[in-house]
C-alpha positions as CSV (number, residue, x, y, z in Angstrom):
1,M,0.0,0.0,0.0
2,A,2.8,2.4,0.8
3,E,4.3,1.8,-2.7
4,D,0.9,2.8,-4.2
5,I,1.0,6.0,-2.3
6,A,4.6,6.7,-3.5
7,V,3.5,6.1,-7.1
8,I,0.5,8.4,-6.8
9,E,2.7,11.1,-5.3
10,A,5.3,10.7,-8.1
11,R,2.6,11.0,-10.7
12,E,1.4,14.1,-9.1
13,K,4.9,15.6,-9.1
14,T,5.9,14.6,-12.6
15,N,7.3,18.1,-13.3
16,D,9.0,18.6,-9.9
17,K,12.7,18.3,-10.4
18,E,13.7,18.7,-6.8
19,Y,11.2,16.0,-5.7
20,F,12.8,13.5,-8.1
21,K,16.3,14.6,-7.2
22,D,15.6,13.5,-3.7
23,I,13.2,10.5,-4.2
24,V,15.6,8.6,-6.5
25,K,18.0,8.3,-3.6
26,T,15.6,6.0,-1.8
27,N,13.2,4.8,-4.5
28,P,15.0,5.1,-7.8
29,L,12.4,3.4,-9.9
30,L,9.9,6.2,-9.3
31,I,11.9,8.0,-12.0
32,E,9.5,6.3,-14.4
33,W,6.9,8.9,-13.5
34,A,9.1,12.0,-14.1
35,N,8.7,14.1,-17.2
36,E,11.0,13.8,-20.2
37,E,13.2,16.7,-19.1
38,I,13.8,15.1,-15.7
39,R,14.5,11.7,-17.2
40,D,17.2,13.5,-19.3
41,D,18.9,15.0,-16.3
42,K,22.3,13.1,-16.0
43,D,22.8,13.8,-12.3
44,I,19.3,12.5,-11.3
45,I,19.6,9.4,-13.5
46,L,23.1,8.7,-12.2
47,S,21.8,8.8,-8.6
48,A,19.0,6.4,-9.6
49,V,21.0,3.8,-11.5
50,K,23.7,3.7,-8.9
51,L,21.1,2.4,-6.5
52,D,19.1,0.4,-9.0
53,G,20.4,-0.1,-12.4
54,G,16.9,-0.9,-13.6
55,A,16.1,2.8,-13.5
56,L,18.0,3.0,-16.7
57,E,14.9,1.8,-18.5
58,F,13.2,5.1,-17.8
59,S,16.1,7.4,-18.7
60,S,16.2,9.4,-22.0
61,E,17.6,7.9,-25.1
62,R,20.4,10.4,-24.9
63,L,21.4,9.1,-21.5
64,K,21.2,5.5,-22.7
65,D,24.0,6.6,-25.0
66,D,26.1,8.1,-22.2
67,K,29.0,5.9,-21.1
68,D,29.1,7.2,-17.5
69,V,25.5,6.4,-17.0
70,L,25.8,3.0,-18.6
71,L,28.8,2.0,-16.6
72,A,27.0,3.0,-13.4
73,A,23.9,1.0,-14.4
74,V,25.7,-2.2,-15.5
75,G,28.0,-2.0,-12.5
76,Q,24.9,-2.2,-10.3
77,A,22.9,-4.6,-12.5
78,G,24.7,-6.1,-15.6
79,W,21.4,-7.0,-17.3
80,T,20.7,-3.4,-17.8
81,G,23.1,-3.4,-20.7
82,C,20.2,-4.4,-22.8
83,Y,19.0,-0.7,-22.6
84,A,22.3,0.6,-24.0
85,S,22.4,2.5,-27.3
86,E,23.8,0.5,-30.3
87,K,27.0,2.5,-29.9
88,L,27.5,1.5,-26.3
89,K,26.6,-2.2,-27.1
90,D,29.8,-2.0,-29.1
91,D,31.8,-0.3,-26.3
92,K,34.2,-2.8,-24.8
93,D,34.4,-1.1,-21.4
94,V,30.6,-1.0,-21.0
95,M,29.9,-4.6,-22.2
96,L,32.9,-6.0,-20.3
97,S,31.5,-4.5,-17.1
98,A,28.0,-5.8,-17.9
99,V,29.1,-9.4,-18.7
100,K,31.2,-9.6,-15.6
101,N,28.1,-8.8,-13.6
102,D,25.7,-10.9,-15.8
103,G,27.1,-13.1,-18.6
104,Q,23.7,-13.3,-20.2
105,I,24.1,-9.7,-21.5
106,L,26.5,-11.1,-24.2
107,Y,23.4,-11.7,-26.2
108,Y,23.0,-7.9,-26.5
109,A,26.6,-7.1,-27.3
110,S,27.7,-6.1,-30.8
111,E,28.8,-8.7,-33.2
112,R,32.4,-7.3,-32.8
113,L,32.3,-7.8,-29.1
114,R,30.9,-11.3,-29.4
115,D,34.2,-12.0,-31.1
116,D,36.3,-10.3,-28.4
117,K,38.1,-12.9,-26.3
118,D,38.2,-10.8,-23.1
119,V,34.4,-10.1,-23.3
120,V,33.5,-13.7,-24.1
121,L,35.8,-15.1,-21.4
122,A,34.2,-12.8,-18.8
123,A,30.7,-13.8,-20.0
124,V,31.2,-17.6,-20.0
125,S,32.9,-17.3,-16.5
126,S,29.6,-15.8,-15.3
127,K,27.2,-17.9,-17.4
128,P,28.8,-20.8,-19.3
129,I,26.0,-21.6,-21.7
130,I,26.1,-18.0,-23.0
131,L,28.9,-19.4,-25.2
132,K,26.1,-20.0,-27.7
133,Y,26.1,-16.2,-28.5
134,A,29.9,-16.0,-28.9
135,S,31.3,-15.9,-32.5
136,L,32.1,-19.2,-34.2
137,N,35.7,-18.2,-34.0
138,L,35.6,-18.0,-30.2
139,R,33.5,-21.1,-29.8
140,N,36.5,-22.8,-31.5
141,D,39.0,-21.2,-29.1
142,K,40.4,-23.6,-26.6
143,D,40.8,-21.1,-23.8
144,V,37.2,-20.0,-24.2
145,A,35.9,-23.6,-24.5
146,L,37.9,-24.6,-21.4
147,A,36.5,-21.7,-19.4
148,A,32.9,-22.6,-20.4
149,V,33.2,-26.3,-19.8
150,T,35.0,-25.9,-16.5
151,K,32.0,-24.2,-15.1
152,G,29.2,-25.4,-17.2
153,K,30.2,-29.0,-17.9
154,K,28.0,-30.8,-20.5
155,K,25.5,-27.9,-20.9
156,A,28.4,-25.7,-22.1
157,L,29.9,-28.5,-24.2
158,E,26.9,-28.3,-26.5
159,F,28.0,-24.9,-27.7
160,V,31.8,-25.6,-28.1
161,G,33.1,-25.8,-31.7
162,D,32.9,-29.3,-33.2
163,I,36.7,-29.8,-33.3
164,L,37.1,-29.0,-29.6
165,K,34.3,-31.4,-28.5
166,K,36.8,-34.2,-29.0
167,D,39.8,-32.4,-27.3
168,E,41.2,-34.5,-24.5
169,D,41.6,-31.6,-22.1
170,I,38.0,-30.7,-22.5
171,L,36.8,-34.3,-22.2
172,K,38.9,-34.6,-19.0
173,L,36.9,-31.8,-17.5
174,L,33.7,-33.6,-18.0
175,E,35.0,-36.6,-15.9
176,E,35.7,-34.4,-12.9
């Protein structure tokens, strides 16, 4: 019930910048009810995403293209990388931070970054079966395959390149 009251209040104060500047420090998702101008205020959005990365969903498109905002959001909740602009889905710093927090976000990374060994290694270390979204080149990379199979065993083996599926080091990991 208290949440309903907070939403009602936020809706009534949709144009009150000072209200949102304060409220996002304790209830960041209320930013959803702010007007477009407030959702385009970098300081307010940064305060919100540092506490709950999910607040990024309600920020302006301009701020979804702001590297500082994205790094703060994905550092708090890696999955929020899905809201990044196309440019930032191709930014190694942003996507590396995101996949370290939540490997699943590799799905949203640019094709170039799905072929970046650092990014893919971090992603499969977090979520081994995400190897299925790595480039074919990296699915055939022994280091990447070992990292995925070490943690994900047979589930990850399904996405390893065909040649490496018969590799004795990889098969040995399945016996452990």
